[in-house]
C-alpha positions in Angstrom: -4.6 -18.1 12.3 -6.0 -15.1 13.4 -4.2 -12.3 11.7 -2.8 -11.4 8.0 0.6 -10.9 9.1 3.3 -11.1 12.6 6.3 -8.9 12.5 8.9 -10.0 14.7 11.1 -7.1 16.1 10.0 -3.8 16.4 13.3 -1.4 16.1 12.8 1.5 14.1 12.1 -0.4 10.8 10.5 -3.5 12.2 8.0 -0.9 13.9 7.8 0.9 10.5 6.9 -2.2 9.0 4.2 -3.2 11.5 2.8 0.4 10.9 2.2 0.4 7.1 0.7 -3.3 7.5 -1.8 -1.4 10.1 -2.2 1.6 7.7 -3.0 -0.8 5.0 -5.8 -2.4 6.9 -4.0 -5.7 7.7 -4.5 -7.3 10.7 -1.5 -7.4 12.2 0.2 -9.5 15.5 3.6 -7.9 16.6 6.0 -8.9 19.0 9.6 -7.6 20.7 12.1 -9.0 23.1 12.2 -5.8 24.8 8.7 -5.1 26.6 6.8 -1.6 26.1 8.0 -1.3 22.5 4.5 -2.8 21.1 2.2 -0.3 22.9 2.2 2.5 20.2 1.4 0.0 17.3 -1.3 -1.8 19.8 -2.6 2.0 20.3 -3.3 1.9 16.5 -5.1 -1.6 16.3 -2.5 -4.3 16.5 -2.0 -7.6 18.7 0.6 -8.0 20.9 2.0 -11.3 21.1 3.4 -12.7 24.5 6.2 -14.8 22.8 7.4 -15.3 19.6 5.8 -18.7 19.0 2.7 -16.6 19.7 3.0 -14.4 17.2 4.3 -17.3 14.4 0.8 -19.0 15.0 -1.3 -16.0 14.7 -0.4 -15.7 11.1 0.3 -17.2 7.9 3.2 -15.4 7.2 5.8 -13.8 9.4 8.1 -10.7 9.1 11.2 -10.7 10.5 13.4 -7.8 11.1 15.8 -8.1 13.7 19.4 -6.8 15.1 21.3 -9.7 12.9 20.9 -13.0 11.2 22.4 -14.3 14.3 19.6 -12.9 16.3 17.0 -14.2 14.0 18.2 -18.0 14.3 18.1 -17.0 18.3 14.5 -16.2 18.3 13.3 -18.8 16.0 15.7 -22.2 16.2 13.7 -22.7 19.7 10.2 -22.9 17.9 11.2 -23.9 13.9 9.1 -26.9 14.6 6.1 -24.6 14.4 6.7 -23.1 11.1 6.2 -26.2 8.8 3.8 -24.9 5.9 4.2 -20.9 7.0 6.0 -18.4 5.2 8.8 -16.3 6.7 10.1 -13.0 5.4 13.4 -12.3 6.7 14.0 -8.4 6.0 16.9 -8.4 8.4 20.4 -6.9 7.1 22.7 -9.5 6.4 24.9 -11.1 3.6 24.4 -13.4 0.6 25.6 -15.9 2.6 23.6 -15.9 5.4 20.7 -15.5 3.4 21.5 -18.9 1.9 22.2 -20.5 5.7 18.6 -19.5 6.4 17.0 -20.4 3.8 18.5 -24.0 4.2 17.4 -23.7 7.8 13.7 -22.9 6.6 13.6 -25.7 4.2 14.7 -28.5 6.9 11.5 -27.1 8.6 9.3 -27.1 5.6 8.8 -23.2 5.9 8.8 -21.3 2.6 11.7 -18.5 2.7 11.9 -15.3 1.8 15.0 -12.7 2.1 14.5 -9.3 1.4 15.9 -5.6 1.2 14.1 -2.2 2.2 15.5 -0.3 0.1 14.5 2.9 1.6 14.0 4.3 5.2 12.5 3.6 7.7 10.2 7.0 7.5 9.6 6.1 3.7 7.9 2.7 4.6 4.5 2.4 3.3 5.4 4.6 0.3 4.7 2.9 -3.2 7.4 4.5 -4.9 10.2 3.1 -3.3 11.0 -0.8 -3.7 11.4 -3.9 -1.2 13.6 -6.7 -2.8 12.9 -10.2 -2.3 14.3 -13.7 -3.5 13.8 -17.1 -2.1 10.4 -18.8 -2.1 8.2 -17.8 -5.5 5.6 -19.4 -3.4 5.4 -17.2 -0.5 5.8 -14.2 -2.9 2.7 -15.2 -4.5 0.6 -16.1 -1.5 1.4 -12.5 0.0 2.1 -10.3 -2.5 -0.9 -8.2 -1.6 0.2 -8.0 1.9 4.1 -7.2 1.2 2.6 -4.7 -0.9 2.0 -2.3 2.3 5.9 -1.8 2.7 6.7 -0.3 -1.0 6.4 -2.0 -4.4 7.4 -5.6 -4.3 9.7 -6.9 -6.7 11.0 -10.5 -6.7 14.6 -11.4 -8.2 14.7 -14.8 -8.4 14.7 -18.2 -6.2 18.3 -17.9 -4.8 17.8 -16.4 -1.7 21.0 -14.4 -1.9 19.9 -12.2 -4.5 18.3 -9.4 -2.3 21.2 -9.0 -0.8 23.6 -9.0 -4.0 21.0 -6.5 -5.5 20.9 -4.4 -2.3 24.9 -3.8 -2.5 24.9 -3.4 -6.3 22.4 -0.9 -6.1 23.5 1.1 -3.1 26.9 1.9 -5.5 24.6 2.8 -8.1 23.0 5.5 -6.0 26.5 6.5 -4.2 27.5 6.7 -8.0 25.5 8.6 -9.3 24.8 10.7 -6.3 28.7 11.5 -6.4 28.4 12.5 -10.0 25.8 14.9 -9.4 27.5 16.9 -6.8 30.8 17.0 -9.1 28.2 18.5 -11.6 26.8 20.7 -9.3 30.2 22.3 -8.5 31.3 22.4 -11.9 28.5 25.0 -12.7 29.0 27.1 -9.9 26.0 25.9 -7.7 28.3 24.8 -5.0 27.7 27.6 -2.4 27.1 31.5 -2.0 28.0 33.5 -4.8 27.5 31.1 -7.5 26.0 31.8 -10.7 23.9 29.3 -10.9 21.8 27.3 -8.3 22.0 23.5 -7.7 18.0 23.3 -8.1 18.5 24.8 -11.1 21.1 21.9 -12.8 19.1 19.2 -10.9 16.2 20.3 -12.8 18.2 19.7 -16.2 20.1 16.7 -15.0 17.1 15.0 -13.7 15.7 15.2 -17.3 19.1 14.3 -19.1 18.9 11.1 -16.5 16.1 9.7 -19.2 18.8 9.8 -21.9 20.9 7.7 -19.6 18.7 5.6 -18.6 17.8 4.7 -22.1 21.9 3.8 -22.5 21.9 1.4 -19.7 18.8 -0.3 -21.1 21.1 -0.4 -24.8 24.1 -1.4 -23.1 22.5 -3.8 -20.9 21.3 -5.8 -23.9 25.0 -5.8 -25.3 27.0 -7.0 -21.8 24.1 -10.3 -22.2 24.7 -11.0 -26.0 28.5 -10.5 -25.0 28.9 -7.8 -28.3 29.8 -3.9 -28.1 28.7 -2.1 -31.3 29.7 1.5 -30.4 28.0 3.3 -33.4 28.2 6.9 -32.9 29.2 6.6 -29.2 32.9 4.9 -29.0 35.2 4.5 -26.4 37.5 6.7 -28.2 35.0 9.6 -28.1 34.4 8.7 -24.5 38.4 9.1 -23.7 38.1 12.4 -25.0 35.2 13.8 -23.3 37.1 12.3 -19.8 40.1 14.4 -20.7 37.5 17.4 -21.4 36.0 16.5 -18.0 39.6 16.7 -16.1 40.4 19.8 -17.5 37.1 21.6 -16.8 37.7 20.4 -13.3 41.2 21.6 -12.8 40.0 24.9 -14.3 37.1 25.2 -12.0 39.2 23.8 -9.1 37.1 20.9 -8.2 38.0 17.6 -6.9 39.5 15.5 -10.3 39.2 12.1 -8.4 36.1 11.3 -10.2 36.7 12.2 -13.6 40.7 10.8 -13.5 39.2 7.5 -12.6 36.6 7.6 -15.7 39.6 8.7 -17.9 41.6 5.8 -16.5 39.4 3.0 -17.4 38.4 3.9 -20.8 41.8 4.5 -21.4 42.9 1.1 -20.3 40.3 -0.2 -22.7 41.1 2.1 -25.8 45.0 1.0 -25.2 43.6 -2.7 -25.8 42.7 -2.1 -28.8 38.3 -1.5 -27.9 38.4 2.1 -29.0 35.3 1.5 -31.3 33.4 -0.7 -29.4 30.6 1.4 -26.8 31.2 2.0 -23.5 29.6 -1.3 -22.6 32.8 -2.9 -23.2 34.3 -1.7 -19.6 32.2 -3.8 -18.0 35.5 -6.5 -18.8 37.5 -4.3 -16.9 35.5 -3.6 -14.0 37.1 -6.4 -12.1 40.8 -5.5 -11.1 42.3 -8.5 -11.7 41.1 -8.7 -15.4 42.5 -6.6 -17.7 40.3 -7.3 -20.5 
């Protein structure tokens, strides 16, 4: 094995992955179905493989980043017999069922398989402040963690290969919800355009500090959800229900979209109507499914 890592697929993300490995000092073999796409990476020190099989043979671990899971199978199936004893890290976008299917396929050929999700854009690959989520073979993760750390902070979620994809969707939902709540706050304080009394930057400085308190609540509520008990203490759902009324009213007064606060008011209202007014916000987990009435 001549190199530390091989990369199959040199689209925007794949090329960024290979570039990060090279920047971290890892000997890197690259391959892509389209000729010429590897030239820039070769100039930086990468080894260009003549075939996918050659790339896989060059390293103990191969990182795959192709257009689809179908493309992964199309490329790797003809050389599956060469995968025994090697590690395969699939960073192609897909679904949980796709991940489990590829993991089962890899097991048939005695390969160690990791499914992964890059939780940042291609331009930020190589920045340790970001995350790459992995699930699947713990042995593959432990054996190649130092190499994978070149991309971003590596996080192993568990041995079920589908977990990275599941977390990806959940975390993107968190990001979108958080950013929407932030935009709503920007509009409420009048920082949403010329002539506003405040700036978005000023509001965001306070908001990011406030998020530390919100993070503390998330940690406490996570323990309650895991235990199935929701003591409200001094921050009950009845109080949250009143707060959402104020939020709707403030939005109406400011001429700000009321959809988000009305959604929150409806959710807390359903829980308090069901007799959970003295419980904490974590109780709402039981009302998150559309077929669950709490």
